[in-house]
Structures are given as structure tokens and as C-alpha cells.
C-alpha positions in Angstrom: 0.0 0.0 0.0 1.3 3.5 -0.9 2.8 5.1 2.3 0.6 8.2 1.9 1.3 9.4 5.5 5.1 9.5 4.9 4.7 11.0 1.4 2.5 13.8 2.9 5.0 14.3 5.7 8.1 14.6 3.7 6.8 16.3 0.5 7.5 19.8 2.0 11.0 18.8 2.9 11.7 17.6 -0.6 10.4 21.0 -1.9 12.7 22.8 0.5 15.7 20.8 -0.8 14.6 21.6 -4.4 14.6 25.4 -3.6 18.0 25.1 -1.9 19.3 23.5 -5.0 18.0 26.3 -7.2 19.7 29.2 -5.5 19.7 31.6 -8.5 16.0 31.0 -9.4 13.8 34.1 -9.6 11.5 34.8 -6.7 8.4 34.0 -8.8 9.6 30.5 -9.5 10.6 29.9 -5.9 7.1 31.0 -4.7 5.5 28.7 -7.3 7.5 25.8 -6.0 6.3 26.6 -2.5 2.6 26.8 -3.6 2.8 23.6 -5.7 4.6 21.7 -3.0 2.2 22.8 -0.2 -0.7 22.1 -2.6 0.4 18.6 -3.2 0.8 18.2 0.6 -2.8 19.3 1.0 -3.9 16.7 -1.6 -2.0 14.1 0.4 -3.8 15.2 3.6 -7.1 15.0 1.8 -6.2 11.5 0.6 -5.4 10.5 4.2 -8.8 12.0 5.2 -10.5 9.8 2.6 -8.9 6.7 4.1 -10.4 7.6 7.5 -9.6 6.2 10.9 -10.9 3.2 12.8 -12.4 2.7 16.3 -9.7 0.4 17.5 -6.8 2.8 17.8 -4.4 4.4 15.3 -4.8 3.9 11.5 -2.6 4.3 8.4 0.4 3.2 10.4 3.8 3.2 8.7 7.0 2.1 10.5 10.5 0.7 10.2 13.3 0.2 12.7 15.4 3.3 13.4 17.4 2.7 16.6 16.2 -0.8 17.6 18.7 -1.2 20.5 16.8 1.4 22.5 13.3 0.7 21.1 13.1 3.8 18.9 11.6 3.4 15.4 10.1 5.5 12.6 6.4 5.2 13.5 3.7 7.4 12.0 0.0 7.2 11.9 -3.2 9.0 12.7 -6.4 8.8 14.6 -9.5 10.9 14.9 -7.6 13.5 17.0 -4.5 13.9 14.8 -6.1 13.5 11.4 -8.1 16.8 11.4 -5.1 18.6 12.7 -3.0 17.3 9.8 -5.6 18.5 7.3 -5.8 21.9 9.1 -2.0 22.3 9.0 -1.8 21.4 5.3 -4.6 23.8 4.4 -3.1 26.7 6.4 0.4 26.3 5.0 -1.0 26.2 1.4 -3.0 29.4 2.0 0.0 31.2 3.6 2.1 30.3 0.6 -0.5 31.9 -1.6 -0.7 35.0 0.6 3.1 35.3 0.8 3.7 35.0 -3.0 4.6 38.8 -3.2 7.5 38.5 -0.7 10.7 39.6 -2.5 13.1 39.8 0.5 15.2 36.6 0.6 12.4 34.5 -1.0 14.5 31.4 -1.1 15.2 31.4 2.6 11.5 32.2 3.3 10.1 29.3 1.3 12.7 26.9 2.6 11.9 27.7 6.2 8.1 27.5 5.6 8.4 24.1 4.0 10.6 22.8 6.7 8.1 24.1 9.3 5.3 22.3 7.4 7.1 19.0 7.6 7.8 19.6 11.4 4.1 20.4 12.0 2.7 17.4 10.2 5.4 15.2 11.8 4.4 16.4 15.3 0.8 15.4 14.7 1.6 12.0 13.0 4.5 10.8 15.1 3.9 7.6 17.1 7.4 7.4 18.5 8.2 9.8 21.3 11.7 10.6 20.1 10.4 11.3 16.6 7.7 13.5 18.1 10.3 15.4 20.1 12.5 16.0 17.0 9.7 17.4 15.0 8.5 19.5 18.0 11.9 21.1 18.4 12.6 21.6 14.6 9.4 23.7 14.5 10.8 26.1 17.1 14.0 26.8 15.0 12.0 27.4 11.8 9.6 29.9 13.5 12.4 31.7 15.2 14.0 32.5 11.9 10.6 33.4 10.4 10.0 36.0 13.1 13.6 37.3 13.2 14.0 37.5 9.4 10.7 38.8 8.2 9.0 40.3 11.2 8.5 44.0 12.1 10.5 46.6 14.0 11.2 44.7 17.2 11.4 41.3 15.6 14.8 40.2 17.0 13.7 40.6 20.7 10.4 38.9 20.0 12.0 36.0 18.2 14.5 35.5 21.0 11.8 35.6 23.6 9.8 33.0 21.6 12.7 30.7 21.2 14.0 30.8 24.8 10.5 30.4 26.3 9.6 27.5 24.1 13.0 25.8 24.1 13.3 25.9 27.9 9.7 24.9 28.1 10.2 21.8 26.0 13.1 20.4 28.2 10.7 19.1 30.9 8.9 17.1 28.1 12.2 15.4 27.3 12.6 14.4 30.9 9.1 13.1 31.0 9.7 11.0 27.8 12.8 9.5 29.4 10.8 8.7 32.5 8.1 7.0 30.5 10.8 5.1 28.6 12.5 3.8 31.7 9.1 2.9 33.2 8.1 0.7 30.2 9.0 -3.0 30.2 10.5 -3.8 27.8 11.9 -0.3 27.2 10.3 1.4 24.2 9.5 4.8 22.8 6.4 3.5 21.1 3.6 6.0 22.0 0.9 3.4 21.3 2.3 1.1 24.0 2.5 3.9 26.5 -1.1 4.8 25.8 -2.4 1.3 26.0 -0.3 0.5 29.1 0.8 3.7 31.0 4.3 2.9 32.2 4.3 5.1 35.3 2.1 5.1 38.4 2.0 7.0 41.7 4.6 9.7 42.3 6.5 8.9 39.1 3.4 9.5 37.0 2.6 12.7 38.8 6.2 14.0 38.3 6.0 13.1 34.6 2.6 14.9 34.4 4.0 18.0 36.0 6.8 18.1 33.5 4.5 17.6 30.5 2.0 20.2 31.8 4.8 22.8 32.1 5.9 22.2 28.5 2.4 22.2 27.0 1.3 25.2 29.2 4.2 27.2 27.6 3.3 26.0 24.1 -0.5 26.5 24.3 0.1 29.1 26.1 -1.6 29.3 29.5 -1.4 32.2 31.9 1.1 32.9 33.4 3.3 31.2 30.7 1.8 33.2 27.9 4.0 36.4 27.9 6.0 35.4 24.8 2.9 35.1 22.7 1.7 38.8 22.2 5.2 39.9 21.3 5.7 37.0 18.9 2.4 37.6 17.1 2.8 41.4 16.9 6.3 41.2 15.5 5.8 38.1 13.2 4.9 38.6 9.6 1.2 37.9 8.9 1.8 34.5 7.5 4.0 33.6 10.5 1.2 34.7 12.9 -1.3 32.5 10.9 0.9 29.4 11.3 1.9 30.2 14.9 -1.7 30.6 16.0 -3.4 28.2 13.6 -0.9 25.3 13.8 1.8 25.6 16.4 -0.3 26.5 19.4 -2.1 23.2 18.8 1.1 21.4 19.6 0.3 22.3 23.2 -3.3 21.1 23.4 -2.6 18.1 21.2 0.3 17.1 23.5 -2.0 17.7 26.5 -4.4 15.0 25.2 -1.9 12.6 23.6 0.8 12.7 26.3 -0.6 14.0 29.6 -4.1 12.7 29.5 -3.5 9.4 27.7 -0.1 8.4 29.1 -0.6 9.5 32.8 -4.4 9.2 33.1 -4.6 8.6 36.8 -2.3 11.5 37.7 -4.2 13.7 35.2 -7.4 12.9 36.9 -6.0 13.6 40.3 -4.8 17.0 39.1 -7.9 17.6 37.0 -9.4 20.4 39.2 -6.1 22.3 39.1 -5.9 22.0 35.3 -9.5 23.1 35.0 -8.8 26.2 37.1 -5.8 27.0 34.8 -8.1 26.6 31.8 -10.8 28.9 33.3 -8.2 31.5 34.3 -6.6 31.4 30.8 -9.9 31.9 29.1 -11.0 34.8 31.2 -7.6 36.5 31.4 -7.3 36.3 27.6 -10.7 37.9 27.1 -10.0 40.7 29.6 -6.5 41.3 28.3 -7.9 41.6 24.7 -10.4 44.1 25.9 -7.6 46.4 27.0 -5.9 46.4 23.6 -5.9 49.2 21.0 -3.6 47.3 18.5 -5.7 44.9 16.4 -3.0 42.3 16.2 -2.5 42.2 20.0 -6.3 42.0 20.4 -6.5 38.9 18.2 -3.4 37.4 20.0 -5.1 37.7 23.4 -8.4 36.3 22.1 -6.3 33.3 21.0 -5.3 32.8 24.6 -9.0 33.0 25.5 -10.0 30.3 23.0 -7.1 28.0 23.9 -8.3 28.2 27.5 -11.7 26.7 26.4 -9.8 23.7 25.0 -8.0 23.1 28.3 -11.3 23.3 30.1 -12.7 20.7 27.8 -9.7 18.3 28.3 -9.9 18.7 32.1 -13.6 18.1 32.1 -13.0 14.9 30.1 -10.6 13.7 32.7 -13.0 14.4 35.6 -16.1 13.0 33.9 -17.3 9.6 35.0 -19.7 9.0 32.2 -18.2 8.0 28.8 -20.8 10.0 26.9 -19.9 13.2 28.8 -16.2 12.5 28.4 -16.6 12.1 24.6 -18.6 15.3 24.4 -15.9 17.3 26.2 -13.1 15.9 24.0 -15.2 16.3 20.8 -15.6 19.9 21.7 -12.0 20.4 22.5 -10.6 18.9 19.3 -13.2 20.7 17.2 -12.2 23.9 18.9 -8.6 23.3 17.8 -9.8 23.1 14.2 -12.2 26.1 14.5 -9.6 28.2 16.2 -7.1 27.5 13.4 -9.6 28.6 10.8 -11.0 31.7 12.6 -7.8 33.0 14.1 -6.0 32.3 10.8 -8.5 34.4 8.9 -8.3 37.2 11.5 -4.5 37.4 11.3 -4.6 37.4 7.5 -7.1 40.3 7.6 -5.0 42.3 10.1 -2.0 41.7 7.9 -3.8 42.9 4.8 -4.9 46.0 6.7 -1.4 46.7 8.0 0.0 46.3 4.5 -2.3 49.1 3.3 -2.3 51.5 6.3 1.1 50.7 7.9 -0.7 50.8 11.3 -2.7 48.5 13.5 -4.1 51.0 15.9 -7.9 51.0 15.9 -8.1 54.7 16.8 -6.4 55.6 13.5 -9.2 54.1 11.4 -12.9 54.6 10.9 -15.4 54.0 8.1 -13.3 51.5 6.2 -16.4 49.4 5.4 -17.3 52.0 2.8 -13.7 52.1 1.4 -12.8 48.3 1.4 -16.1 46.5 1.7 -14.7 43.0 0.9 -12.0 43.3 3.6 -14.5 44.9 6.0 -17.2 42.3 5.7 -14.7 39.5 5.8 -13.4 40.9 9.1 -17.0 41.1 10.4 -17.6 37.5 9.6 -14.4 36.3 11.2 -15.0 38.4 14.3 -18.5 37.1 14.7 -17.1 33.6 14.4 -14.5 34.4 17.1 -17.2 35.6 19.5 -19.0 32.3 19.1 -22.0 33.4 17.1 -24.3 30.4 16.3 -24.0 29.2 12.7 -20.2 29.9 12.7 -17.2 27.6 13.5 -16.7 28.2 17.2 -20.3 27.7 18.3 -20.6 23.9 18.0 -17.2 23.4 19.6 -17.8 25.7 22.6 -21.3 24.5 23.0 -20.1 20.9 23.6 -17.4 22.1 26.0 -19.8 24.2 28.0 -22.5 21.4 28.0 -20.0 18.9 29.4 -18.8 21.5 32.0 -22.3 21.9 33.3 -22.6 18.1 33.7 -19.3 17.7 35.6 -18.3 21.0 37.3 -21.1 23.5 37.1 -19.1 26.2 38.9 -16.6 26.2 36.1 -19.3 27.5 33.7 -18.1 31.0 34.8 -15.8 30.5 31.8 -18.7 31.4 29.6 -18.2 35.1 30.6 -15.3 35.0 28.1 -17.8 34.9 25.3 -19.6 38.0 26.6 -16.3 39.9 26.9 -15.1 38.7 23.4 -18.4 39.9 21.9 -17.9 43.3 23.4 -14.3 43.8 22.3 -15.0 42.7 18.7 -18.1 44.9 18.4 -15.9 47.8 19.6 -13.2 46.9 17.1 -15.7 46.7 14.3 -17.2 50.1 15.3 -13.8 51.9 15.5 -12.3 50.4 12.4 -15.1 49.9 9.9 -18.1 51.9 10.9 -18.8 55.7 10.5 -17.4 58.0 7.9 -14.0 57.3 6.5 -11.1 59.6 7.0 -9.9 61.3 3.8 -6.5 59.6 4.1 -8.1 56.2 3.7 -10.3 56.9 0.7 -7.8 55.6 -1.8 -7.2 52.3 0.0 -7.4 49.3 -2.3 -9.7 46.4 -1.5 -8.6 42.8 -1.5 -6.8 41.6 -4.6 -7.2 38.1 -6.2 -4.2 36.7 -4.3 -5.6 37.8 -1.0 -9.1 36.5 -1.8 -7.6 33.1 -2.8 -5.8 33.0 0.6 -8.6 34.2 2.7 -11.7 32.8 0.9 -11.4 29.1 1.8 -11.1 30.0 5.5 -14.3 32.0 5.5 -16.1 29.3 3.6 -15.0 26.6 6.1 -15.9 28.9 9.0 -19.5 28.9 7.8 -19.5 25.3 6.8 -18.1 24.1 10.1 -20.7 26.2 11.9 -23.8 24.9 10.1 -22.6 21.3 9.4 -19.9 20.2 11.8 -20.7 16.5 11.5 -18.2 15.9 8.7 -15.4 16.7 11.1 -17.0 15.6 14.3 -17.7 12.1 12.9 -13.9 11.5 12.5 -13.1 13.0 15.9 -15.8 11.0 17.7 -14.6 7.7 16.3 -11.6 8.1 18.5 -12.9 10.0 21.5 -15.7 7.6 22.2 -13.2 4.7 22.5 -10.5 6.4 24.6 -9.9 4.9 28.0 -8.2 6.9 30.7 
């Protein structure tokens, strides 16, 4: 059978090698290689989706020995949690390559880094060997560091260094946890499937491993108070970098929370469930209140990202605390669907803010006004994405958040205070729409150009999927539910 997972995983890396070999190729050709390569990767992800998953564990598994003396192997595969994230990643990278096709500053290096980052992202979601997972996890940090430092804005060097140091130091406890799980397994292995089926650690050992993993994934998600690198990284990153950082890389944290912390140390996770739930509630409310205080559109979107990632943590914690399988599955269904909807909605918002900054060279809301009359396509697109972000029924976030809140009411009704985040988010986005797009336009903006074809091609699929996922989420939920309904922890 054709190894479609491995082909999809390494296609971007092959594209990066091709670009490196063509060092004197014009920028247009280099960007075309990036678009075509990421497009083929997206087709590979769609092919993986068409193969589906099964209810007995991981599917589409491909493996061969790598370091057999220590039980490490090349193992990749997907289930209902990872497969939607692979498809989301492939889609967002393809759209960012389209959006970035006008970059003329060091295009070879830009395309190479983006393609390497795509392989690292897909590898993180498909790896079934802990060493392989850690390698892909770390490679992504290096690629994003150079993306921010090389193509970011005025204070990009400081933001890139802060991002790299936070996330690198944050990932070291994960390595210690992986070593602990390895030493606890008998026979010793790095096979994540075995660790999930038969958790290697119990008691104090499991709790120490959980604490180490929680630290890593709290930095990566990020969760208050480990979030301080995120606003600076988003503000200084190029628009495409912000889309990938929010839409793909933040999911490493929540995906790891489920795949490692919940599934490999289930008893310890359950014992710490209330504490993790509190962190999720605080993250969601803090993100909303912090966003309310922002006048910079990009910082506003960055903090609402913290808010929505907090909902995911709440859902995972509720799943651990739930005693009824149906409630547990509902909470995890909502959490994984929220990861997908967050990638679509936040990706669209960062694209739109980037488009606005390219035209106006500012992100300050007070500098705008009346833009809906000047750039109606951009304006109405922002309104749609903003309404999706505040959880309006019929748009992507609603079915995800509804399931999380429903499960929360079943298990820990007090934690439903987290729903205040939606009210705050609604207020801050309505304020942003009013300041930027309503009223009469200032004369200095009357000549602003609306979206061009390249921007519409990059943004349009996200807006369509935001609506489609809001009114008909079953096509994604069915895949997710096949896995969540069978998880035992």
C-alpha cells in the first residue's frame, strides 16, 4: 500500500531541498515551488482523510526500525484527534504560501523555512514514536524563530529570541518526562501506542511526569502565566507567521495535553484535574479581559487566541474528571473541534489584520474609521471572522464551545463561569468593528485598495470553512468521535 502518510509528511522537505538546489532561481519560480509543494501536501492530507480512521486505535500506520537497540523506530499514523489537525495544517500552509507570494526579501530562505516548518508540523501530529515527536516538536521552534527574526516587524529580534527561549526551555521538561516513560516501560520502548495502552508510570512517578508535561504544554499553548511570549511574537511576526503560529503551532500544546498528559498519565491527570481546570478557566477569562484592553488589532487577536485555547484546556480537564463515557466524549469532541475552528478563525483574522497593515502601515484601531465603505470585501470578511470568534451560532466556534460548556455543566457547574469570556469577546470585537469599519472614513483612507485576487484566494477558503463548520460540523465531528468515544483513561 502506498505510504501516503510518509509522502505527505516529507513532501514539503523535498520541496525545501529543491529550492535550496535552485539558489539563483527568480522569486516568482521559488514561490511557485512553495505553492505547488504545499498544494500537493494538501492533496496528500485529503487522501489521508478519505482513508479515514478506525475505532480500535491508530490507523494508516507506517513504521520501520530506526534505533532498535533502544526501542526507537520511525512510526507514524493518525487517529480521529490527529487527522483533522494534519488537514488543518496542510490547508493553512497552502494558503499562507499563496498569501506570501509577493515577498521579495530573501524569498529562497523564506520558502525553505516555511516548507521545513510544514514537515515539522505534520510530523508532530503524525509521530507515534516519542523521540520522533520530540525531534519534529523542536525543529518547528527553530524554523519559526528565523521566520520572526527574518521577516518580522520593527522589534522582531527581541520577540524572536523571547519566543525561542521560552519554548525551548519549556520543552526540556517534556524530554525528561519522555525519558521517565521510557524507563518505566517494560520492555523499554519509545512506542507511544504502548505507552497509551499500558501507561508505564504510576503514583509519584506518574505525577512528576505529568507536571513536567504540563509545564511544556502550558508554555506552548500558552496558558497564563506562561503566555507572555505570545503577544510579542504575534505582533512582530509577519502575517503568514502569525497564521501558522496561532493556527498550527499552538495546537502542539493542546494536542500534547491529550496525547501525552491525558493518555499516558491518566490517573495522575485525573487527580490534578481540578487544578488543570482552574488554569483553563483563568486562561480563558484572562485572555478575554486582556484583549479588551488592547488598541492594537493584532494584539487583540493574539489575546483572544489565549482565551479560546483556555476553552480547549477546560474541555480536556472536564473529560478527565467525567465519570460517564458520553460526557467524556462530548468534552473531547468539543476540545478537538475547537482546535480546528480556532485555526480557521484566528488564521482568517491574522490574514485580515496583515492585509490592513500592508495598506495602512498601522494596526491602531483609533487611527481608522469608516473602512467598510472604502474596502467592503475586507471589511465584511473581518466582520464574519470576528462574529465567528465571539461564538455566534452558525459559525465555526459555536458547535465546539457548546459541547465544552455542556460537558462542563454536567461535571463541574461552577466552572461554567468561563462562559463570561464569550460576553467579553463579543464586546471587544463589536468595539473593534465600530472603531475600524463603521462611521465616515477619514480622507487619508479613501484611496485604500480592497482585496486583490491573491488575498481573496488565501482568505476565501477559511471564510467558507468557518461557515461550513458552523452549520454542518458533523463531517469533522464524525472523524473525531470515532476516536474520543473509545478512549480509556
